[in-house]
N, C-alpha and C positions, 0 to 999 in steps of 0.2 A: 504494500500500500504506500510505503514511503517513496518508492521509485516512481509510482504513478503521480504522487503529489509533487515530486521534484520535476517531472516532465510537465505537469500542468503549470507549475510556477514558471518554468523556463519558457513555455509556450506563451504564457501571458506577458512575459517580459518583452516579447517582440512586438506586441500589437496594441499599444495605447498612445493616445495623444490628446492635447488640448492647448489652445492658444490664448493670448491676451494682447490687446492693442497698446503699443507704447509709442511708436514713432510713425510719422507719415512724411514722405518726401515725394516730389514729382520727378518722373523720368520719362523718357520717350523710348519706345520699343517697337520693333517691327514684329507684329504677332498675328495679324489677321491675314487671311488669304481668301481670294475669291477665285472660283473656277469658271473660266470662260472657254467653252468648247473643251479642248484637251490641254489648255494652257493655264498654269497657275500664276497669278500676278500678285505679288505681295503689296500690301498697303501699310502705311505708317499711321499708327494711332497713338495718341498721347495716353500714357498710363500713369497711374498714381501708385507709387511703391508704399506698401503698408507693412511695417515690421512690428511684430508683437510677441510678447511672451506671456505665459500664464501657467496655471495649474488646473489639472483635471482630477477630480476625486471620483473613484468608481468602485463598484462592487459587482460580483458575479457568482453564480453557482455553476461551475463547469460540469460538463458531461464527458466522461472518459469511456471510450469503447475499446476493449482489448481486441487485438487483431488475431493473435494466436496464443492459446493458453500455454503452449510449450515455450513461448518466448514472451514473458510478461513485460519486457521492455518495449515491445511493439504496440503502440496505441494510436488511436485517433482521438483527438480532443476537440470538443466543440464548446465555444464560449459565446454567450450573449451578455454583453456588458452594458450597464447603465450608469450614468454619472452626470455630473454638472461641472462646468468649467468656469473659472473665475479669472478675469483679466488682472494682471499686476497693477494696472492703472486704476482699477475700480470702475471703469466705464468702457464704452466702445460698443460697436454693433453686435458683438457676440458675447459680451459680458453676461454671465448667468445662463448661457445657452445649455440646453439639455444635450447629452452625449449618448449615442447608441453605437456600439461596436459589435460586429459579428465576425468571429474568428473560427477557422477550422485549421487544424494542424495534424501532421503525422510525425511521430517521434519514435526513434529506435536508438540503439547505441551507436549506429553509424550514420543516421540521417535524421535531421530535425528541420522541418519546413512548415511555414504557416502562410495562410492567405487571410487577409483581414480588410474590412471596409468599415469606415467610421463616418457617422453623420453628426453634425452639430446643427441644432434647430434653435433659432432665436425666438423671442416672445411673439413675433408676428407670423411664425411658421415658415420663414425662409430658411434655407439650408445650404451648407457646404458639405460636400462628400469627399472623403479622403481615401486613397488606397495606401495602406500601411505595408511597408516592404521589409524584407528580412534585414537584420542587422549585419553589416559587413564584418567579416572576420577581424577581431582585434579592436573594433570600435566600441566606444562607451555609450553611443546613442544610436537610435534607429531612424531611418529616413521615411518620409511619406510624401505623396504628391497629391495636390488638389485635382480632382478629376472633373468636378462640375459644381456649379452653384445655381441656386434657384432664386427667383424674386430679385431683391436688391443685390444679390451676389452673382447674378448672371454675368458671365464674361470674366470672372475672377480666375486667375492662374496662380499657382504657388507651390512652395515646398515647405516641409516641416522637419525638424530634428527633435526627437523626444527621448527622454530617459524615464525609467520607472523606479519607484521605491515601493517596498512592501512594508506596511506598518507592523506593529507588534502582532503576535499571533491572533488569528481569527478562527471562528468555529470551523471544525473539519467539514470539508465538502463545500466550503465557500471561499471566496477570494476577495480581497480589498486591496486597493492600491492608490498611489499618488503618482500622477504623470506630470512632468515638467516639460514644456516645449518652447521652441523658438520657431516662429513662423515668418515666412517672407511671401508676401502677396503682391501681384501686379493686378491692379483693378482699373477698368476703363474709367475715364473721367467724363 
């Protein structure tokens, strides 16, 4: 059981994130493309760079599925994580947003991989959706990329680096964590 708990904790450590708005600067970037016939023509659009940091507090009840009883180290783990994010600045468009993360991973002594998607929903129901990626070997943080925004976040592009902390012991069969992140957004003006 301890091996499964270890794999569950390792899996969780790869898949969380939350932002906070701290700085805003204007930049120009070439990001939009329009397709005419078979030709792609880039266009320049002014973007606003938004850099923020924050904390995401979450909890989950993971589900562990043994793959082979003869090899208890081979498991599939599924997590549905709920939480709330708080901006370091105490305000901003995503301060107090609800967080929902869905993660599935396969773990064995030779192979550990996860796929995870995370949504942040603000008080108006507008969302940003992140793809959480595997932690690079030797890195202390994990990367994520913004894949889509809705409502006022339409057209946002960005990346995030996040690190996880696990507080003091929590009840068996549950998980709780704290995620710190640094987010870089390019938003249309």
